[in-house]
N, C-alpha and C positions, 0 to 999 in steps of 0.2 A: 022497820026492817025492809019492806018494798020500797020506801025510800032511798035507803042506801044502797040498794042495789041499784033503782034506776040511775043513780048518781054514777056508779061504777062503771054500767053500761054506757052512759054518755061520755064518760072520761075516755075509756076504749074505742069508742066510734070516732072522737076526737084525734087521737093519737095514730089510730088507722088512717084518717084522714090527711093527717100532715106527712106519713110516711108515702101514700100514694101521691101526695102532692110532690115530696121531693124527688122521688121515684120520676116523675114525669117531669122534671126542670129541665129547662131546654140543653143546659150543659151536659146531664146525666143521658138525655136521650142521643144526645150527639156521641157520648162515648158509646154508649150501648151498639149503636148503628154502626159505628166505626169498629167495635171488635167484632160485629158479625160479618162486615165486608171483608177485614183482614184475615179472617181465619184465625189458624192456632199457631202463629209464628213463635218461636222459642224466645224468650229473655232469660239471658245469662243471670242479671242480677238486678233486684229492686232498689239498691242502696243510693243513696244520692249521688253519693261520689262516682258511682259508676255512670249514672245518669247525665252527670256534668262532664266526665270523660269522653261520653258519646256525642254531646254536643259540641265540644270543643274541637273533635277532629271531624266534625261533619257528617258522623252516622246517623243520617237524618231517619232512614227506615227503622234502624234497630233502636233508637232513641222513640220513636213512636209507637212502637210495639210495647216496648215498656213501660210508657207512660199510659197507654190503654188499659194495661193489665191494672197497674197501682191504682187507676182512677176509678175501675170499673169494679174494684174490690170494693166491697162493704166494710169491711173491716180495716183497711188501712186509714190512714190518716191523710186527707186531702191538705195539701197545702197550696197556697197562692204562688210559687214559684213553680209546680207541676203544671197550673193553668196556663201560666205565662207561656212557660216553654213548648206546650203543645199548642197554643195560640202562634207562637213564631213558627211551626213547622206549614200548619196552615197558609200563614202568610207568604210562607217561601213557595206553597202550591200554588198562590193565587187564589186561594178559597177564602175568601175576604169575610163572608156571612160566618162560616165556622170560626175562623180565627177571632171575630167579634164576641161571637159566643162565650169562647175560653177566656176571653181577656175581661170578659163581662163577669164572670162566676172569679176570676182572680179577684177582681176590684171589690167583690162583695165580701171577699174573705179579708183585703188588708189595704183597701184603698185604691186610689189610681196611682199612688205612688209608693214607695219605701219610705218609710218616717226616717229610716239611718240604714247603713250597712251592719249587719248583725255579724257577720263574720269575715275576717281579714286573711289572706294567705301572704305570708312574707318570706322572702329569700335573701338571705343576707348572714352575716356580715362580709362585704368585700373591702379589701383595702381600697383607699383612695387619697391622692395627694391634696395638699392644703391650698394649692393654686386653684383658680376657678376651672383650668379646661384639664381635663382629664377624662380617660378612658372609662370604658363600663365592659366588666367581664363578661357580663352575658352576652354581648355581642358574639363572641366564639362559639356559642351555641346557637345563633340565629337572633338574637337580642331577646327583649323580654315577651315580644307578643309570641315567639315561639316556643320559649321557655315556659310562658304561663299556663301552655296547654297541656302541663304535665304538672300542676299544682295539686290533682287530686290523687296523684300517685304516690304512695308513700316510698316506693322504692327507688326513686329518681333523686341522683346525688349531682353536686354541682361543687367544683374546687374553691378553696379559700387558705391564702396562708394563716389568717385570723382564727380557725377553728382547728379543735383537735383535731388528729389525723388528717386533716387539710379537707375534708369533706363536710359538706353543710346539705341539708334537705329543707323542703318546703314545712313552715310551720304555720299551724293555724291560731288566728286570735280572736277571741269572742269578744265582741263589745255590748257592755250591758245596757246603755240607753243611746239616746241621741246627742245629750250633752256631754256625756262623761269622756273624756280623753282615751284615744287608742294607745294604750302602752305596747313599747315595743321592746324586749330585752334579750338581745342577742346572746345567746348560750355561749358566752367568751369571757376567759378569766383576763379582765383588761389590766387588773393589777399586775400579773404574772408578766404580761407582756412590756407594759410601760417598766416595769423594772428592769427585766431581763435586756430590753432593746433600748433602755436609756433614753426613751422619746415618749413623750406625750402625745406627740403627734401621729404614734401609731393608734391610738383610741379613735382616731377619726376614720369613720367607715360608709359605705353607701351600701344600698339595698333597694328592693322595690317591695312594695305592699299590694295587693289587689283585693277588689271587691265589688260586689255584682248590685247594681239597682235594678229593681222591677218596674217597669213603666206600664200601666194598661191602659192609658190613653195619651194618644199624640199630643205632646206640649211642650212649653220651652220652660225647662227646669233650670235656677237657679243654684250655683254651687259655689262653695266656698271651704278653702282648705288652708287650715291655720297650722304653723310650725312648719310648712313646707316651703320650696321653691316653687313648684308647679306640679301639674296632676295633668293625667289624660283621660278624657271621656272617651271611650273607643279609640278612635285617631286624634281627635280634636286637642289641643294642648290649650289650658286654662292658667292662669298664673296662680300661686298660693300667696301667703303673706307668711313671711317667718317672725314677723312682728306680733303676730295673733290680733292684729284688729279684725273685730267683728263686723264692720260696717260696710265690708266690700263683698258683692257676689257677682258672679259672673253667669251669663245666661247661656243656654246651649237646646236646640230644637232636638227631641227625642223622639223616636218613633216607639210604637207598642213593641214590647219584648225586654229582654235580659240586656243591661249594658254594663260593661264592665270600667270599673274607675281603677287607673294605675297612678301609684304616687310612687314618685323616685325620693327615695330617704337619703339624708346627709347628716350624718350626728356626729357627737361624741359621748361614747358609752350609750347608756338606756335614753330613748326618746319618746315624746309622747307627741300626738296631733290630733285634731280635731278633721273631720269631713262632716260638712252639712248639706241640707240640699233641702229645696221647697220649690213648688210648684210658683211659677211667675204670674202675676196679677195681669191679665188683660185689660184692665181698667187703667191701670197704674204702670205704663209703658217706662216713665223714667222714675227715680227717686233721688231727690235731693237730700244730701248728706251733711253733716254738721262738719263746718271747717276745721281744720287742726290747729290755727292759729289766727289771731286778728289783733290788729293794730291797737294800740292804746289812744285815749285823749288824753293830753297833756294841759294840765290847769285850765281844761273846759274848752281847749283848743284841738283842732286837727293836725296833726305832726305829717303823719301820710294818710294815705286815701284809698289803699286798695285792699280789698278783700278776695281770698281766692275759696269758692264754693264748689266742692266736689258733686258732680251729677253723674248717674249710671243711667245708662240707657241699659233697661231691660229686654227691649225687643231685638230679636236675634235678626230679623229681617231688615228692617226699617231704621234709617238714619232720622236722628232729631235735631233740629236747630233751633238753638236758643234765640229769640228773636227782641226780647228788650226785658228791661229789669226796673222796677219803680220800688219805693219805699213807702210805708205805712207808719201809722202811731207816731211819726215825727213830722211836722208841716215843714221844718226849715230844711229837713235833710233830701239832698237828689242823690239819685244812684244812675250810673250808666254802664254799659257793658266796655270792659277796656278789650277790644278787639283790634289791637294795632296791626295785626297780620290779616286781618279778614275771613278768619277761620272761627265760626263759633259751632260748627257742627260737630255732633257727637256719633261717631261709627256705631253700627250695632255692637251691642256688648262690650261698648267701649264706657271706662269711668274716666271723666275728664275733669280736670279744675277749671272753673270758668271764673276769667278776674273781673269782679265789677270796682267802679270808681264812685266814691261817695264824696260828696262836697255838701257847704252850705249855703250855697246860693249867694246873697249879698251879706250876711252874717258873719262875722269873724269867730265869734264864740258859739259855743254849744249852751254850755253853762258854767258861769262864773264861779259856782258853787261847789264845782267837781264832783258829779254825780256820774254815775253810769248811765250809758245812752243806750236805751232798748229800742228796736225798731223791727220791723219785718219786712224781709226783701222778697218781692213777688216777681216771679219768672214767667216771661210768655214764651211760648214755643210755638213752632210751625203747626203743630197738629190742632191748635184750638184751645188749648187749654191752659190755664195758669196754675203754677204751683207756688207755694211758699214756704219760707223758712224764717225762725226769729232767732235774731242776731243781738248779741249784749256787749258792748262795748265798754272796758274798764278806763275810770279815769285814774289817773296818776299825778301825784305830785311833782314838781321840777326837781326837787330834792331828791327823788326818788327814781328807781332804775324805770324805763318804761319800753316797751314793744313798739318797732315799726316795722313796716312791710316793703318790698322795693320789688321792681321787677327785674330778675335775674338776667345774666347772660344768655340763658337759653330759652330764655319767654316765659320761665316758670315763677312765680312769685314765691318769694322767700320771705324772712325775717331775722330780726336780730333784735338785741337789747341793748340799751345806751344809758349813760349817766352822764350829765352836765358836768363842765368841770367844777371843782371847789373854789378856785379863784380864776379870775379872770384874765384874759390875755390882752397885751397892747394892739395886737392884731389878729390874725386869724390862730385858732388854737391846735396842736397838732393832735393826734390822735393815738391811745394806747388801743391797740387793738388786740383783745385777747381771746385765746380759742381755746373751747373746752374740750374735756375730754369725753370717752364715750359716755354716751346717754345721757349726759348733764343737760338741763336744758340751759338756753341763752338768759335768760333771767337770772337763775342761778349763778350761773358763770360772771355776770355784770355785779350781782350782789355779791360775791364774795370779795371785791373791792370795797371792804368795809373796815373800820376798826371803833372800839370803844374808847370814846372821850367824855370825861365827867360825867360817866353812867348815862350817856346816850351814843347812840349808833351813829357814824357818820360815813355816808358814801360817796365814793368818788376818788378822784386825785387831784391834786393842785395842778392848774394850768394844762389839764390833759382831758379830752372827751375820752371817756370809756366805751368801747364799742365791742360787744361780743356776739359776733354774729353763728348762724347755725344752717345746716342742712342736713335733710333727712338721709340717713344711711351711712354705710360703712366707707367713706370717702378718705379718712385718715387725713383730712386737710389736703388732700393731692387731687389732680384732675378738677373734679367739679367741686368739690369742697373749696379748694385753694380759689377758683375764681369766683365762688360764693362771697368767699371772704374778701377779694378784692373789690367787688361788685357792691358790697355793702358798704365799704370805704368810701368810694365814688359815690353813692346815694345819699351816705350821710352829708358829705360836703355840699352837695345838692341842695338838700332840704333845709339844712342850717341857713344855706345862703338865700334861700326862698322866703323863709319865716322871718317876717319882720321883726317879730316879737321873742327872737334869740338872738341876744347881745353877741355871743361868742360863737363865731362860725369856726366851722371845723375843715381843716386842711385832709386832702387825701394825699399829699405830696410828700407829708412830713409825720412818719409815724414811728413811734415805739412796739415793737412787735412782743407778744408775750402768751405764754399756753402752759397748759399743766398736762401731764400724762399724753395722749393722743393729739392734743393741743401742744404740747411741748415738742413734739415732732414736727405739727404743722408751723411752729415758731420757725426751727429750723427750714423746713420746707420754704416757706414766704421769705425768711431772711436772705437764704442763698439766690432765690429767685429774682427778689425786688431789692436789692442790697441800695441800688442809688436813692431810694426813696424812705432807706431805714435807719433812723437816728439812735436806736440802741436794740438790744435784743435780749429777752428774757426767756430760758427756758427751763422750767421745772420739771423733773420726772420726765423727761422726754425719751422715747427710743429713735432708733438712727433710720432704721430702715425695717418696712414690716415681716420682710423675709427673714432677718433675725432677730425678731422680737419674740421669745420663748417658742411657741409651737402655732402662734398665730398665723402664720402664712408659709410654712417650710416650702421651701423651693425644688421641688422635684426629690424628693427624700422619700416617700412611701407611695409614690403615684404608679398607679397602673402603667402609665408611660414609660416609665423609665426603663423597662424593657424592651422597648422598641424605638424609642426616638433617638434620632442621630444627634450627639453633641451639639452639632452647630445649629438645630432646633432650638435647643435649651438658650443658645447666645443670642440668637435670634429673639425668642421672646424676653429673655433678661432685659434686652435692648430696649422693649418696649417701656420698662418700669425703671430704668436708670436714672431718667431725672428725678425721682423721687428718692434718690439714696444721698440722706444729708452729708455724710462723711466725705462722699465724691465731687461735692461741690463747696466743701471746708473754705477752699481758698477764696471764695467770692465775698466771706464776711471779713477780709483783713480790713481793718482802718474803721469798723464797726464796735464801739463797745459791747461786749456780750458777758452776760451774767446767767452763770449755769446754778441751778441749787436742785437739791433732792435728799430725800431722808436718807439718813445713814442706814437704816432699817426697814428699806423700802423692798418688800419681796414681791410687788407687782410690777414695777420697772425698776430692774436692778439699778443700783448707782454704777455699775459697769458702762452703760451707756454713755451717760455723762461723763464718766472718766475719759472715756474713748474720744468723745468730741474734746474734753479739756486738753488732753494731749496733742490732737492735732492743731488746734488753734493756738496753742502755745510754742510749737514746732515751728509754725511760721510767723510767731514773733507778734501775734494778734494782743488786744487788748480785751483779756478775758479775765473773769472772776471766779472761780469756783468754791463752792461751801456744801460739805455733805453736813447737814443739820443734826448732831447727835440724839439719839433716842426717838427719832421721828420716821414715821412709816410713810404709805404714799401720800396722803392729805394729812393736815392739821390744821388747825386753827389760831393755835397759840406759839409764836416762836420763841418770844424771850418773855412775854408776859400775857394773862389771861386777854383773849381778844386783841392781841395787837395787829390783826391783819392775816396772820399765818402765811401759808405755802403761797400765796398770790399777792399779798398786800403787807408784808410786816415793815417796819420804818426802813431796811435796809433796802428793799427791794423799793418802796414809794422813793426813796432819795435817789436811788439809782437812774430810777424813771424820769424824775422831776430834772435831776443835774443835766440832762442831755437835751432838754428841750431847746431849740434854735435860738438866735440872738433876738432880743425885744420880747421875749415870751416870759421871762423869768423875775419876779419883782424882788424886793428884799426879804419877802417871806421864805421860810423855810418849813419844814414839815413838822420842825418841834414848837413851832411858834402858836402852836394851839394845843400844847401841852404834851405832845406824844415824843417821845425819844427816838431820834433817826440813827443814832449811834447806841447799838448795844454793845459793841467790840471795838470801838474804834474806828467805825467805816463811814460815819458821817463826812468827812472831808477826803475819803479814800480816792473818789472819782475827781479827773481832772474837768474843770470847764471846757466843754466842748469849744465854746467861744475863744478859746486863747491859743486854736492853732487851727490849720487848715489840712481837712484831711487828705489832701491831693499830696500832701508832703510827710504823711504818716508812714513810719518804716520807711524811709528814705526813699517814699515815693513809689516805692516796687508794688504792683498789683497783680494778680493773676485772675483772669475770668476761664472758668471750666463750666462748659456744659456739654449737654449730649443732644439736646432737641432744641432748636432756636425757637420754635412755636413757645415754649413756656419759659425761658431764659429771657430775662429785660436788661441783661448787662450790668457790666462794672464800670464807674467812672465816665459813663455815657458812651461807653464803646459795646456794641450788641451785635452780635454775630446773627446775620440773617440766610446764610447758607452755607451748607458745608460741600467739603469735597467729597466724603464719604458720609451718608447720612446714618445718626443715630450712633456715630463712632464719638468717641471723646473728642473734643475742639478744646483749645487752650489759644488764649490771646494773652502775652505779657506786656506790662505797661512800664515802663519807668519815666516818671512825671517830675519834672524839675521845675523851677518858677516861670522858665519861659519857652520850654520845647518838651518835646514826647518822643519816646521811643516805642513802638510796637513790633513785637515778635510773634507770629501767628503760625499755628497747626491745624491742617484740617478746615482751613476758614477759606470760604470761595467769597462771600461778598458780607461787608460791616459797614454798620452806620456809625454815626458819630451826632450826640446830642447832648445839651446840658444837664446834668443830674440836679436832681431836687437838693441836695445836700453837698455844700461845697462844690459850686461849678469850677469846671475846669477851664472854661473860657478857649474851646478847640479854635474860634473863629481868628484868635491873636495869638495864637502860637505856632509856630511851623511843626512838623512831625515827620519823623521815618517809620515807615511800615516796611518791613522784610527788606531793607537795602533801599527801598523806594523813596524819595525824598516829596513831601508835600505842604501844601499851604492853603489853607480856607480863606486866607486873608483878603482876594480879589474874588471870590467865588460867589456868585450871586443865585444862590440855592438856598431854599429854607431847609431849616433843620428838619428832621434829621438829615443830614448828609450822607449819600451812601456812596461807598468805596469799594471797586470789584477788584479781583484778580483777572489779569488779561492773559491772552494766549501764549504771551511770551514772558509767563511767570512773574510781570511785573504787577504792580497796583495804581490805579488811577480812580477818579473823581467820575461816577456815571450817574445816569439818569434813572428815576424811579419808575418812569412810565412803563418802558419795556418789561420790568420786574413784574411789576402788579397786574398789567392787563395781558401779559405773556402766558405762554405754557410752563413757565419756570416754577420752581418751587420754592415756598418762603414760608416765614410764621402764617401766613394767612393761610396755607394749605398744604402744611406738613403734616404728617400721620404722628400716633399710629390710629386706629381705627377709632378711637373713644373720641377723637377731637372733631367728629362729624356733629356732636351734639354739644359742642362749646359755641354755640351761637343756636339761635332761633331755627328750628327745624321743622321738616314735614316727612311722614312715611306716606310712601307713594306705593298704592296696590295696582297690579295690573289688570286689565279687562280685554284683552287680546285672545285669549282664550274661551273653551267653553263655559257654560252657566257653572260647571263643578269648580272648574281651574279659577275661576274669577272668586268664588266663595272661598276657595281654601286660601288664595293669596291675601283676601280682605280677612281671614281670621287670623292668618299670620303678622299680618300690618296689626291688628288691634291686639293680639297676643303682646308683640313687642311694646306697642303705646302701653298697656295696661302695665306691663313692667316698670317702665319708667315711672309711671305715676307710683306704683306702691313701694318701689325701692329708694327714689329720691324726689318726691313730689314734682314729677316732672312734667310739663303740658306738651304731650307729642299728637299733634292732629294728624289726624289719616284720611287721606283724600285719593281718590282714584285716578288713574292716570289720565282718562278723558277729560277731567274734570280742572286738570291743573294747567295754567297758560304760563305763557314767558315771563309776562309781568311778575306776577304772583312768586314764581319760582326763583327769580331773581333776589327776592328779598331772606331766601333760606338755604340751609343747606339742607340736602335730600338725603333720605335713605329708601332707596328704591329694591323694590320687591319683585322679583320675576325674572325670567330670560327673556331676551329681546323679542322672541316669539309670544310671550304673553306680556310684557310690560314695554309700551310705545317709548319711555323714557329711560329705559336700559339700553336701547340700540344707540341714543344720542351719546354715552359715554365709552362707546364700544372703541372708538379710535383714539382716545386719550391715553391709554396706559399700555404696558407690555401684555397685560391679561385680558383678551377679548374673547366673548362668545362667538363662535361660528356654527356654521351647520355642520349638523354631526357630532359637534362636541365642544369642548373651551380651549383655547391656545393661548400657550405660555411659550413665547419665543418659538423655538423649534419643535416644542413638544405639543400634540394634540390630544387630550385627553377624552375618548369618546364613551368610557363608559358611561351605563344610563345612571349611576348611584354617584355621579359626580356633583361635586357642590362647590361655590366658589364666593367668597366676597373680597371685595377691593374697594380702594379709595380712589376717586379721580376727581381731577379739578371741575369746577361746577361756576362758570363764570369768572372773573379777575379776584374774585376774594372768597369764595363760597368752596365748598365742599362736597361731593357725593359719596354715599357707601352703597356699592352695589350688593346686594344679595342675590346670587342667581343660581341655577344648577342645569345640569343635562336632563333632570327629571324633577317632581315635585318631591319625589323621596330624597334627591341629592340636596335640592333646596331646604328639605326641613333639617337636615344634618348643619345646614350653616345656621338656621334660625336657632339652633340649640345653643351658639356662641352668646347670644344674647341674653343667658340662663345663668351668669356667674352667681356664685354664693361663697361665702367664708363664714359658718355657722359660727355664733347664733345671731349672725348679722347677713347684711347681702348688699354688695355693690350693684351701682345701675349697669344696666346693659352696655358690653364693649368698653368695659370703662379699664381693664386692667391689661391682660396678657395678648388681646387680640391685637395684631400687627397690620400692617399695610395691606395686606393680602393674604388669602389662606385659600387653599385647594383642599377640599375634601373628597377622599376616594373610598372604595369598598374595603380593601385589604393590603394595601401595598406601601411601603415607604423607601423613599429616595435617600442618595449617599450623594455626597458632592466630594472630588479629588482634585484640588488644583484647577487645570483648565479643562479638563474631561468630566463627563457626567457620566457616574456609574449608578445603576441602578438596581438595587436588591429588591426583590418583589416577593412578597408572602402571597401564595396562590389564592385567589378568589374560590370562594365556593360555589360548586356546580349545583349543589343540590342543599336543601334545607336539612341541618342537622336532627337526628332524630334518638331517642334514648333506646339503647338496648338494653333492658333488664336481666339478660342472661349472662352478659359481660360486664352488667354494672359500668357502662361507659356511653358517651355518645358517640355516632358513628355520622362520618360526612361532614365534620367538623375542620375548618381551616387548618393548613399545615402544609410543610415542604417548600421548595423553592418553583418560580417560574421565570419566564424569560421576560423582559421589558414590555415585549410586544402585546402582551394580553391587558387589553383594555386601553392602549394608549401606543401613539405611534410616535416613534424617536425619528425625526428627519436628518438629524446631524450629530455628529460624536462631540463636536465642540461648540460653545457658545460664547457670545461677547455680551451677555447679559450684565448690569451693574448689581452689586450688592443693596442696592435699592429695594430689591425684592425680598419681601419676608411672609414664610409661612409660618402656621402654626397648627396644634393637633387640634383635631375635634373632640368633643365630649363624647361620643358615638362609637366611634371606631378608629384605629390607627390611620393615618393621614398620608398621602403623597406628598413629600417634602422635597421641593428642590430649588436650589439657589442658584442662580447662573451667573458665574463669576469668572473673570478671566483677569489675573493681576498682571496689568502692565509695567508699572515702573515703581521705583521707591524713592522719594524725595524727602530729603533730609532739610529740615528749617531750622533743627534746634539739635543740640547735642543729645539732649534728654528726650527729644521727642522724634517718632517716625511717623510719616504720613502715608500710607498705603492709598494711590490713586486707581480706579477702578474704570473701566470704559463703562460708556453708557450703552444703552441700546439704540439701535440706529433708527432712523425716524420716529422718534418718540419721545418728545421734551419734557414731560410731567414730572419724569425721574430725573432730570438733566440739572445740573448746576456747572455754572461757569470754571473751567479750570484750565490750567495752561497745556500748551501743546507739547507734549513728550516725545 
């Protein structure tokens, strides 16, 4: 009995000691002392929502009173959040020791860092267009930064046409764990909207989600957002990844306190995303990631030698430089850095692909038994430690498809699949360039060229290399995708020529273009832009233009900006993508054998698109074959019998491709010699042998070259337009070829070139020709091809030299726009250092953000360099993306005098207008050297510059394009709140008043006060110095994603010139004393 009493007394004493110890903790002592010193100030509420509102609005004293009251209450539940908030207040008071006590207490409850965001706040949905560039309705209420201050208030409303009664409120979303996706279900009846408005595009919406992260110890934190394009951590932009790859993390240095994560949502219907975070390791500042693709070994031999290794720099402050690479586990294997442009540095926070080149030393074979090659690549860094990664290369047999890698047009490493010809060629073999559909891997595309014969699979096509290139992202085989396909073709020809063990060399000048679905559009794209190298074209289930394909990219249908943007702006933006419209360029296919195939029941890409192209081709009397396969949908393997090649490779398609191989390449064999039937419907002998006629005489020798951008069009019958009178307007050259002469009629052409096409040479040097009533001959001209012919001041044509053209300030294919063309060659991103430390840091963050976007969207390699580290010799090898005003970046000033848009002290000048408003941003192209481009991103302030940076974040869910790759024109000016209008020779400005104060929500009237509205005079924020302007229509402007934009096109129509009864050319004057936007033109 006495023993049990003693035990009870001991337990009570221990508990009492624990209670006393708890009361005497530093945190409790601090709170008790602060309560005593602060007196008895009232606290309106101790609810967390109320406390969060006090914090958002900066009511520091009220917040501290309430926090002390809660934390001093023994019965209240102390949370880590409350201690961290109290620590923030002490930090702002510069009472560091008190703050550290609070953060330490919070850390004891939850650790140094939040493991995940447990509660998100969502505002939306708002309508949005399918195009990449659109407005954000929250800007009318001060932007998300201002609006989010009210997310704890249940009475606050916002307006959206997607919601019942047109009103929406903030909604809280609970997250169950760090790994579970956050589900966002907007309270909208999508079915009712889609059915009533007869548009699937209406289901596209935008919104914001915000969550808070607690940091109790200053550190570098790694963030990852999956399923979204980008996010903010406080004011710092970081890229997301809509493809949900979990290996990319991005660092940011965070101080102690509560930090807000802001994520812009853009989705169709319900959406789920993941936001992950973790502490960065101080011991491992870099992380070597697994490559997304690698080259194959072919029968124990190296066909291509490049591997791209992603390396992340997790240090938020220090640069990392890769100094070398070596291999282990394979004595015969060598490795070196492929650093053709002298930049292996990785900026703080950047993930960059480092390209290495492997070799065999003096050996020719790795393993004649064709086994996989395993080795370890060890990278050396300038911080003194090595890091390694294990790699494995497959070995493939020569009768199988295999992957090869190549350095692409932009300096990145890309890959393609290839199959050797089934039958040999007497000389080089043409290439069947086959383009895959959305998400189809290149090897799968190549392997679709198979059929079953005698119970065995046969891969490939007789007399043709099968080449299936690829590039990550939603390029649609336009822009970067188109150039990747063309580069793959060129690299295949180089590699086969270099490999002595490859008997059948590939030709990059004789191609059969084919594609399915997105690749079917790609076939139209490449065929209309490279017709002189095209032997034949096969488009299966291809659409014509993205803007007309279902709801994929509706052009200004449901966009927020349709209520604000002048129609002329739409036309300027549309001109940026007109070069990708297949039907507008259909005339370029005349003389090329075309086959169009589609499933009669295809509901993915309806036969409508194929039927339209069929009609257009038939109308111009082209050689076209069309078939809707009964009972087939979007894809099929069996056209006439089981495993006969299906949608890409059935007997009819094979015979069509083989029949159009050039002279000397076809033997007596046919596709039927191996047992397969080429003719299931009498089609075997349907196609004429192309060797029996000269393409120059097809259709009586009449051809029409149509183009909108000389940079992307390679010409027809050797005729290429190099300069236009009015840029990005329709240009036409009509040719009438006879056996010994030619007649050319031009519209909107200022300079053309003549050279021999690969297919059916024209022999321009041997025939006289007439161009717009000017007779010319090249028989006695000692000029190497291509020969340039220019329009003179008296509206005649003459042979001209190329030196002044390429080395002067005039525009041509090397420096035409729009903005996306800056990354059609190797490029650098140049950040400025001329400001203070904070300015320099922010410009570097912008540069790294854009570089990471290029990497995550298209596997691009975007070296970042500071302006002081870039010399003239290095810059001459690159296109440049220059970030910062001339006051912040020394390279910006170099381009200030080369274009009409110029940064000046106190504002940005465009012609006779000076934009002085602080939040004004500008983007423009400028010539860089003789054949290079620079894209300048600047602003009157860093806020204005950030608006321009947003133009680099395009997306079309569930995929995303690479930065600047679609609707961004030659130059853009973003302003706070105003829109410009153009009327003939005079400029009239309609201006929406700029906000004078930050809008605030009035709960009594359930409305926002102080929001923008009404009309204002043009003098607000900018100065107009003339009522007329003589600027040319070369000036292109577009809206910003974040606000309405100042849009001004300077145009003065001076004359109308008629070249053809059906064609009218409007000529516009050029800006005085500025030649970059000039092209030669007649005196009028």
